[in-house]
Short mmCIF file of the C-alpha atoms (twelve columns), coordinates in Angstrom:
data_MODEL
# 
_entry.id   MODEL 
# 
loop_
_atom_site.group_PDB 
_atom_site.id 
_atom_site.type_symbol 
_atom_site.label_atom_id 
_atom_site.label_alt_id 
_atom_site.label_comp_id 
_atom_site.label_asym_id 
_atom_site.label_seq_id 
_atom_site.Cartn_x 
_atom_site.Cartn_y 
_atom_site.Cartn_z 
_atom_site.pdbx_PDB_model_num 
ATOM 1   C CA . MET A 1   -19.989 -7.008  11.371  1 
ATOM 2   C CA . LEU A 2   -19.901 -5.014  8.484   1 
ATOM 3   C CA . LYS A 3   -22.549 -4.487  6.310   1 
ATOM 4   C CA . LYS A 4   -23.217 -6.468  3.161   1 
ATOM 5   C CA . THR A 5   -22.206 -4.223  -0.128  1 
ATOM 6   C CA . LEU A 6   -21.822 -5.151  -3.228  1 
ATOM 7   C CA . ILE A 7   -19.456 -2.838  -5.687  1 
ATOM 8   C CA . ALA A 8   -18.523 -3.982  -9.164  1 
ATOM 9   C CA . MET A 9   -15.609 -2.677  -11.004 1 
ATOM 10  C CA . ALA A 10  -14.522 -3.762  -14.299 1 
ATOM 11  C CA . GLY A 11  -11.255 -3.205  -16.324 1 
ATOM 12  C CA . VAL A 12  -9.467  -1.290  -13.639 1 
ATOM 13  C CA . THR A 13  -6.396  -3.358  -13.385 1 
ATOM 14  C CA . ALA A 14  -4.849  -5.611  -15.889 1 
ATOM 15  C CA . GLY A 15  -8.531  -5.756  -17.475 1 
ATOM 16  C CA . LEU A 16  -9.451  -7.273  -14.444 1 
ATOM 17  C CA . SER A 17  -13.015 -7.153  -13.696 1 
ATOM 18  C CA . THR A 18  -14.005 -8.043  -10.174 1 
ATOM 19  C CA . SER A 19  -16.605 -7.457  -7.115  1 
ATOM 20  C CA . LEU A 20  -16.017 -6.069  -3.806  1 
ATOM 21  C CA . ILE A 21  -17.905 -7.672  -1.102  1 
ATOM 22  C CA . GLY A 22  -18.140 -6.719  2.392   1 
ATOM 23  C CA . SER A 23  -19.979 -7.080  5.544   1 
ATOM 24  C CA . GLY A 24  -20.918 -5.269  8.608   1 
ATOM 25  C CA . ALA A 25  -22.080 -1.646  9.570   1 
ATOM 26  C CA . GLN A 26  -18.821 0.088   8.545   1 
ATOM 27  C CA . ALA A 27  -17.730 0.544   4.925   1 
ATOM 28  C CA . ALA A 28  -15.827 -2.565  3.691   1 
ATOM 29  C CA . GLU A 29  -12.405 -2.537  3.308   1 
ATOM 30  C CA . PRO A 30  -11.429 -2.434  -0.777  1 
ATOM 31  C CA . TRP A 31  -11.116 -5.605  -2.319  1 
ATOM 32  C CA . ALA A 32  -7.257  -6.699  -2.232  1 
ATOM 33  C CA . PRO A 33  -6.527  -9.061  -5.183  1 
ATOM 34  C CA . THR A 34  -3.315  -10.769 -5.429  1 
ATOM 35  C CA . ILE A 35  -1.629  -9.631  -8.622  1 
ATOM 36  C CA . ASP A 36  1.722   -10.646 -10.161 1 
ATOM 37  C CA . TRP A 37  3.424   -7.211  -11.005 1 
ATOM 38  C CA . LYS A 38  6.685   -9.253  -11.495 1 
ATOM 39  C CA . LEU A 39  8.283   -7.264  -8.299  1 
ATOM 40  C CA . PRO A 40  11.836  -8.066  -7.383  1 
ATOM 41  C CA . GLU A 41  12.357  -10.142 -4.176  1 
ATOM 42  C CA . VAL A 42  13.812  -8.333  -1.005  1 
ATOM 43  C CA . SER A 43  16.524  -9.945  0.795   1 
ATOM 44  C CA . GLY A 44  19.274  -9.351  3.530   1 
ATOM 45  C CA . ASP A 45  19.883  -7.954  7.039   1 
ATOM 46  C CA . PHE A 46  16.858  -5.291  7.216   1 
ATOM 47  C CA . THR A 47  18.843  -3.544  10.250  1 
ATOM 48  C CA . THR A 48  21.364  -2.116  7.855   1 
ATOM 49  C CA . GLN A 49  19.258  -1.653  4.920   1 
ATOM 50  C CA . ALA A 50  18.988  2.289   3.846   1 
ATOM 51  C CA . VAL A 51  15.715  4.191   4.589   1 
ATOM 52  C CA . CYS A 52  12.820  3.921   1.912   1 
ATOM 53  C CA . SER A 53  13.439  7.481   0.958   1 
ATOM 54  C CA . GLU A 54  11.102  7.437   -2.168  1 
ATOM 55  C CA . ALA A 55  8.749   5.248   -4.007  1 
ATOM 56  C CA . SER A 56  8.713   3.044   -7.020  1 
ATOM 57  C CA . GLU A 57  5.755   2.826   -9.412  1 
ATOM 58  C CA . TYR A 58  4.443   -0.359  -11.002 1 
ATOM 59  C CA . ASN A 59  2.471   0.619   -14.010 1 
ATOM 60  C CA . ASN A 60  0.435   -1.993  -16.143 1 
ATOM 61  C CA . GLY A 61  -0.733  0.336   -18.752 1 
ATOM 62  C CA . SER A 62  -4.039  1.419   -17.326 1 
ATOM 63  C CA . SER A 63  -3.284  1.741   -13.458 1 
ATOM 64  C CA . HIS A 64  -0.605  1.883   -11.285 1 
ATOM 65  C CA . PHE A 65  0.490   1.738   -7.335  1 
ATOM 66  C CA . PHE A 66  3.590   2.987   -5.433  1 
ATOM 67  C CA . ILE A 67  5.863   0.957   -2.857  1 
ATOM 68  C CA . PRO A 68  8.296   2.389   -0.903  1 
ATOM 69  C CA . SER A 69  11.903  2.145   -2.331  1 
ATOM 70  C CA . ILE A 70  15.326  3.571   -1.753  1 
ATOM 71  C CA . SER A 71  15.061  5.643   -4.938  1 
ATOM 72  C CA . ARG A 72  12.757  7.127   -7.187  1 
ATOM 73  C CA . ASN A 73  11.046  4.035   -9.221  1 
ATOM 74  C CA . GLY A 74  14.483  2.329   -8.712  1 
ATOM 75  C CA . GLY A 75  13.177  -0.782  -7.867  1 
ATOM 76  C CA . ASN A 76  15.203  -1.160  -4.901  1 
ATOM 77  C CA . LEU A 77  12.560  -2.338  -2.486  1 
ATOM 78  C CA . SER A 78  15.223  -3.543  0.369   1 
ATOM 79  C CA . CYS A 79  14.682  -0.725  2.552   1 
ATOM 80  C CA . THR A 80  13.207  0.521   6.164   1 
ATOM 81  C CA . LEU A 81  11.050  3.052   7.499   1 
ATOM 82  C CA . ALA A 82  10.665  3.683   11.204  1 
ATOM 83  C CA . GLN A 83  9.582   6.500   13.563  1 
ATOM 84  C CA . GLY A 84  11.353  9.822   12.748  1 
ATOM 85  C CA . ASN A 85  11.686  8.911   8.967   1 
ATOM 86  C CA . ARG A 86  9.982   11.884  6.697   1 
ATOM 87  C CA . THR A 87  9.921   10.762  3.235   1 
ATOM 88  C CA . ASN A 88  7.755   10.033  0.066   1 
ATOM 89  C CA . GLY A 89  8.097   6.360   0.931   1 
ATOM 90  C CA . VAL A 90  6.451   7.210   4.311   1 
ATOM 91  C CA . PHE A 91  3.762   8.786   2.727   1 
ATOM 92  C CA . LYS A 92  2.919   6.120   0.424   1 
ATOM 93  C CA . LEU A 93  2.890   3.597   3.255   1 
ATOM 94  C CA . GLN A 94  0.612   6.112   5.273   1 
ATOM 95  C CA . ASP A 95  -1.943  5.906   2.112   1 
ATOM 96  C CA . ALA A 96  -1.850  2.161   1.997   1 
ATOM 97  C CA . LEU A 97  -2.657  1.948   5.734   1 
ATOM 98  C CA . ARG A 98  -5.468  4.410   5.716   1 
ATOM 99  C CA . LEU A 99  -6.746  3.645   2.081   1 
ATOM 100 C CA . CYS A 100 -6.646  -0.154  2.204   1 
ATOM 101 C CA . HIS A 101 -6.394  -1.404  5.551   1 
ATOM 102 C CA . GLY A 102 -8.813  1.031   7.552   1 
ATOM 103 C CA . GLN A 103 -6.544  2.868   9.636   1 
ATOM 104 C CA . SER A 104 -8.420  5.996   9.534   1 
ATOM 105 C CA . ALA A 105 -6.246  7.537   11.905  1 
ATOM 106 C CA . VAL A 106 -3.201  7.625   9.964   1 
ATOM 107 C CA . LYS A 107 -2.797  10.929  8.009   1 
ATOM 108 C CA . SER A 108 -0.543  10.982  4.510   1 
ATOM 109 C CA . ASP A 109 1.653   13.769  5.751   1 
ATOM 110 C CA . GLY A 110 5.117   11.832  4.922   1 
ATOM 111 C CA . ILE A 111 5.941   12.092  8.781   1 
ATOM 112 C CA . PHE A 112 6.538   8.671   10.323  1 
ATOM 113 C CA . GLY A 113 4.991   8.970   13.915  1 
ATOM 114 C CA . PRO A 114 3.202   7.297   16.464  1 
ATOM 115 C CA . ILE A 115 0.206   6.751   14.862  1 
ATOM 116 C CA . THR A 116 1.822   5.503   11.863  1 
ATOM 117 C CA . ALA A 117 3.532   2.997   13.825  1 
ATOM 118 C CA . ALA A 118 0.437   2.088   15.453  1 
ATOM 119 C CA . GLY A 119 -1.453  1.655   12.183  1 
ATOM 120 C CA . LEU A 120 1.501   -0.640  10.819  1 
ATOM 121 C CA . GLN A 121 1.461   -2.656  14.209  1 
ATOM 122 C CA . ASN A 122 -2.487  -3.328  13.473  1 
ATOM 123 C CA . VAL A 123 -1.664  -4.471  9.883   1 
ATOM 124 C CA . THR A 124 1.804   -6.216  10.173  1 
ATOM 125 C CA . GLY A 125 2.203   -6.838  13.852  1 
ATOM 126 C CA . SER A 126 5.730   -4.600  13.551  1 
ATOM 127 C CA . GLN A 127 5.933   -0.928  14.173  1 
ATOM 128 C CA . THR A 128 8.803   -0.957  11.463  1 
ATOM 129 C CA . TYR A 129 8.442   -1.477  7.870   1 
ATOM 130 C CA . VAL A 130 11.023  -3.702  6.493   1 
ATOM 131 C CA . GLY A 131 10.642  -3.851  3.119   1 
ATOM 132 C CA . ASN A 132 7.646   -6.231  3.781   1 
ATOM 133 C CA . PHE A 133 5.616   -5.072  0.999   1 
ATOM 134 C CA . ARG A 134 3.970   -8.558  0.401   1 
ATOM 135 C CA . GLN A 135 2.235   -8.065  4.164   1 
ATOM 136 C CA . ILE A 136 0.694   -4.962  2.990   1 
ATOM 137 C CA . ASN A 137 -2.284  -4.223  0.262   1 
ATOM 138 C CA . TRP A 138 -1.196  -1.114  -1.627  1 
ATOM 139 C CA . PRO A 139 -3.837  1.484   -3.345  1 
ATOM 140 C CA . ILE A 140 -4.399  1.239   -6.901  1 
ATOM 141 C CA . TYR A 141 -4.644  4.375   -8.782  1 
ATOM 142 C CA . ARG A 142 -5.959  5.226   -12.517 1 
ATOM 143 C CA . ASN A 143 -3.635  6.388   -14.949 1 
ATOM 144 C CA . SER A 144 -5.995  8.561   -16.573 1 
ATOM 145 C CA . ASP A 145 -6.498  10.919  -13.431 1 
ATOM 146 C CA . GLY A 146 -4.563  9.623   -10.740 1 
ATOM 147 C CA . ALA A 147 -7.828  9.119   -8.468  1 
ATOM 148 C CA . PHE A 148 -7.860  5.837   -6.351  1 
ATOM 149 C CA . THR A 149 -9.714  3.248   -7.944  1 
ATOM 150 C CA . GLY A 150 -11.014 1.434   -4.550  1 
ATOM 151 C CA . ILE A 151 -9.149  -1.403  -5.208  1 
ATOM 152 C CA . CYS A 152 -6.269  -2.502  -2.993  1 
ATOM 153 C CA . ALA A 153 -3.802  -5.088  -4.479  1 
ATOM 154 C CA . ASN A 154 -1.625  -7.259  -2.543  1 
ATOM 155 C CA . VAL A 155 1.779   -7.580  -4.769  1 
# 
């Protein structure tokens, strides 16, 4: 069980005021609101999709987050990541697993190895990322200094 904690965060994303509540002996996972960032839908046969070699930034004016994509800020999220990939997209996925899903063994090094695969399996039930960004909570960063806000969003 997680220990009861309350952390108030105001105006971090889109003027959103919120609280973080967890329970138990360990630190609570960051709060994960569902925010409509107007992201494109992904579709197609992911066995033939390109590797997520980069990450696209989504910014609301005061904060931002990244999702693995085919090209930098290209918006094409119909891509995959698997063991052996070494990309910026892997780095952003690892940040999400570590910061938002409590997968502390996952290191943000951009190398998709067995530890990243295990962390992804724990979160999504799959060892391969197939554009399933809605199954993952993504860390939100402040525009002012780039620091993690402590909030993770399910977009």
